[in-house]
C-alpha positions in Angstrom: 0.2 -0.3 0.1 1.7 3.2 -1.5 1.7 5.7 1.9 3.2 9.3 1.6 3.0 10.6 5.6 3.9 14.7 5.9 5.0 16.0 9.1 6.2 19.3 10.6 4.2 22.1 10.5 2.7 24.0 12.9 2.1 27.7 13.6 5.1 29.9 13.3 5.8 33.6 13.9 7.3 35.4 10.8 10.6 35.4 10.0 10.9 32.1 11.4 11.7 28.6 9.7 9.9 24.8 9.6 11.6 21.7 8.2 8.7 19.5 6.5 9.0 16.0 6.1 7.7 13.0 3.8 7.5 8.9 4.6 7.5 7.2 1.5 6.2 3.9 1.4 4.5 1.1 -1.2 6.3 1.9 -3.9 10.3 2.0 -5.3 10.5 5.9 -4.2 13.7 6.3 -6.0 12.2 6.2 -8.9 10.6 8.7 -8.8 10.9 12.6 -8.9 9.2 14.1 -5.8 7.5 17.6 -5.0 5.8 19.6 -2.6 3.0 21.4 -3.4 0.7 24.0 -1.2 -2.9 24.8 -1.2 -3.4 28.3 1.1 -7.0 28.7 1.8 -9.2 29.8 -1.4 -6.7 29.5 -3.6 -5.8 26.5 -5.9 -2.8 23.8 -5.1 0.5 25.1 -6.7 3.9 23.6 -7.1 6.3 25.1 -4.7 8.9 22.7 -5.0 10.7 19.6 -7.3 13.2 17.3 -7.0 14.8 14.9 -9.5 14.7 10.7 -8.9 18.7 11.3 -7.3 18.2 14.8 -6.3 21.1 16.8 -8.3 18.1 19.4 -9.6 15.9 20.9 -7.7 13.4 23.8 -8.9 11.7 26.4 -7.5 8.2 28.2 -7.8 9.8 31.9 -7.6 8.0 33.2 -4.6 10.1 30.5 -2.2 13.5 30.8 -4.5 16.4 31.6 -1.6 13.9 31.0 1.0 13.0 27.0 0.7 15.0 24.1 0.0 13.9 20.6 -0.7 16.1 17.8 -0.7 15.5 14.1 -0.3 17.2 10.9 1.4 16.1 7.9 -0.5 17.7 5.1 1.6 15.5 6.7 4.3 12.8 7.2 1.6 12.2 10.8 2.6 11.9 14.3 0.7 12.4 16.7 3.2 11.6 21.1 2.8 13.2 23.4 4.9 11.3 26.6 4.9 13.4 29.6 6.2 11.9 33.4 6.0 8.6 32.3 6.5 6.1 35.2 5.1 1.9 35.4 5.9 1.9 34.3 2.3 3.8 31.0 2.9 0.5 29.9 5.7 -0.9 26.6 3.7 -1.7 22.7 3.8 1.6 21.6 2.4 1.7 18.3 0.4 3.9 16.0 -0.7 3.7 14.0 -3.8 5.6 12.3 -6.9 3.1 14.7 -9.1 0.6 11.5 -10.3 -0.7 8.9 -8.8 0.7 10.0 -4.8 -0.3 11.8 -2.4 -0.5 12.8 0.8 -3.1 14.4 3.2 -1.1 17.4 3.8 0.4 19.2 6.9 -0.7 22.6 7.9 1.5 25.3 7.9 0.5 28.4 9.8 2.8 32.0 9.6 1.6 34.5 12.4 2.6 37.0 14.5 
């Protein structure tokens, strides 16, 4: 059974940091590029970051470049999202996904003072 389980969300003040984690199981993780998406209240889901199978290449949406870092550990079947200098506009539910068939249930991030 395929599972993607996100963790690490929570309430953080503007300028703060969080690390999101995603534990994958039930599929050959190392063969899948992985992504983080987010969905803010009342908005469409949007791609935040992408990492290739071996982690050699990453891409980010413009609004998070220089602040967020996606990484993965294929030995542990984990993907991470380091989020720094958080802004209220980063408030959203963050999802881990392979971009096709596999999605987690999300972890909520609230950036507020």
